[in-house]
C-alpha positions in Angstrom: 20.9 -17.9 19.8 17.3 -17.0 18.9 16.7 -14.4 16.3 14.1 -11.9 17.4 11.8 -10.2 15.0 12.4 -6.4 15.1 9.6 -3.9 15.7 10.1 -2.6 12.2 9.6 -6.1 10.7 6.6 -6.7 12.9 4.9 -3.4 11.9 5.8 -3.9 8.2 4.3 -7.3 8.1 1.2 -6.2 10.0 0.7 -3.3 7.6 0.8 -5.7 4.7 -1.7 -8.0 6.4 -4.1 -5.1 6.9 -3.7 -3.8 3.3 -4.2 -7.3 1.9 -7.4 -7.8 3.9 -8.7 -4.3 3.0 -8.0 -4.7 -0.7 -9.6 -8.1 -0.7 -12.7 -6.7 0.9 -12.7 -3.9 -1.6 -12.5 -6.3 -4.5 -15.3 -8.4 -3.1 -17.5 -5.4 -2.8 -16.7 -4.2 -6.3 -17.3 -7.6 -7.8 -20.7 -7.8 -6.0 -21.7 -4.4 -7.3 -21.8 -2.9 -3.8 -20.3 0.5 -4.9 -21.1 2.5 -1.8 -19.5 -0.1 0.4 -16.5 -0.2 -2.0 -16.1 3.6 -1.7 -16.2 3.3 2.1 -13.5 0.6 2.0 -11.5 2.7 -0.4 -11.6 5.7 2.0 -10.4 3.4 4.8 -7.6 2.1 2.5 -6.5 5.6 1.6 -6.2 6.5 5.3 -4.7 3.2 6.6 -2.3 2.6 3.7 -1.1 6.2 3.3 1.6 6.2 6.0 2.9 2.8 4.9 3.0 3.9 1.2 4.8 7.1 2.1 7.3 5.1 4.1 7.9 2.6 1.3 8.4 5.3 -1.3 10.6 7.7 0.7 12.6 5.3 2.9 12.4 1.7 1.8 12.3 1.8 -2.0 15.5 3.8 -2.2 17.1 1.1 -0.1 15.7 -1.5 -2.5 17.2 0.4 -5.5 20.6 0.4 -3.9 20.5 -3.3 -3.2 18.5 -4.7 -6.1 18.7 -2.1 -8.8 16.7 0.9 -10.0 14.5 -1.3 -12.3 13.2 -3.3 -9.3 12.4 -0.2 -7.3 10.8 1.5 -10.3 8.4 -1.5 -10.8 7.3 -1.1 -7.2 6.7 2.7 -7.6 4.8 1.9 -10.9 2.6 -0.6 -9.1 1.8 2.0 -6.4 0.8 4.5 -9.1 -1.5 1.9 -10.8 -3.3 1.1 -7.5 -3.5 4.8 -6.7 -5.2 5.5 -10.0 -7.8 2.8 -9.3 -8.3 4.2 -5.8 -8.8 7.7 -7.1 -11.1 6.5 -9.8 -13.3 4.9 -7.3 -13.2 7.7 -4.8 -14.0 10.3 -7.4 -17.1 8.4 -8.6 -19.8 10.1 -6.5 -23.6 9.9 -6.4 -25.9 7.0 -6.5 -25.1 6.0 -10.1 -23.4 2.6 -10.2 -20.0 2.2 -11.8 -20.2 1.4 -15.5 -19.1 -2.1 -16.5 -15.9 -0.8 -18.1 -15.1 1.5 -15.2 -15.7 -1.3 -12.7 -13.4 -3.7 -14.7 -10.7 -1.0 -14.8 -10.9 -0.4 -11.0 -10.9 -4.1 -10.3 -7.8 -4.7 -12.4 -5.9 -1.9 -10.7 -6.9 -3.0 -7.2 -5.9 -6.6 -8.2 -2.5 -5.2 -8.9 -2.6 -3.7 -5.4 -3.5 -7.1 -3.9 -0.7 -8.9 -5.7 1.7 -6.1 -4.7 0.7 -6.2 -1.1 1.2 -10.0 -1.0 4.5 -10.0 -2.8 6.0 -6.8 -1.3 6.3 -8.6 2.0 9.2 -10.5 0.5 11.1 -7.2 0.6 11.4 -7.7 4.3 15.0 -9.0 3.8 16.0 -5.5 2.8 15.0 -4.3 6.2 16.3 -7.2 8.3 19.8 -6.9 6.9 20.1 -3.3 8.2 21.8 -2.3 11.4 19.4 -2.2 14.3 20.0 1.5 14.8 19.1 2.2 11.1 16.0 0.0 11.5 14.9 2.1 14.5 15.4 5.3 12.5 13.2 3.9 9.7 10.6 2.8 12.2 10.6 6.4 13.6 9.9 7.7 10.1 7.0 5.2 9.7 5.6 6.4 13.0 6.0 10.0 11.9 3.9 9.4 8.7 1.3 7.8 10.9 1.2 10.8 13.3 0.8 13.1 10.3 -2.2 11.1 9.1 -0.7 10.8 5.6 -3.3 9.7 3.1 -2.2 7.8 0.0 -4.2 10.2 -2.3 -2.2 13.2 -1.1 1.3 11.8 -1.6 1.8 12.8 -5.3 0.2 16.2 -5.4 
C-alpha cells in the first residue's frame, strides 16, 4: 500500500521551502550591503511567513509540547521571537542611511537563526503525519484561514 503525502504535509513543506529561500536571499542582500533590497525581502518574508508562523504557534507547537515536551516547544517559540526581532529591526530602519556594522551583524545573526529554524523545523513533520486525517484537515483549514486573513508575522505578538 502506497502512503500518500497529505495536503497538510505538502503545504507545510512548501512553506518551509519558500521561507528558507526568502531568508537565504535576505541574508545574501544583507551581507552584500544591499539594505534597500534586504528591506524589500523582509517585507515579503513578513507577509509570506505570517500565516505559517501563526499556524505553528497556535496549532502545531501546542501539539509538539504534548508529544515532545514543553521545553522543545519553548525553544521553537524562542527562535521565532529571535527572528522576529531581527525582522523588525530591519523593517524599522528607514531612510537611505545604511545599517551600521553592529546592527547589520545583529540582524544577520537573528536571520541566520531563522534560516536554521526553517531548515530544521521541517523535521517536525512527523508530529503532523501521526495525526488522524480528519484532525489534519482541521489544521489545514486553520492554516488557510490565516492565509485568508493576510496575517503578517510582525502583527502576531502585539
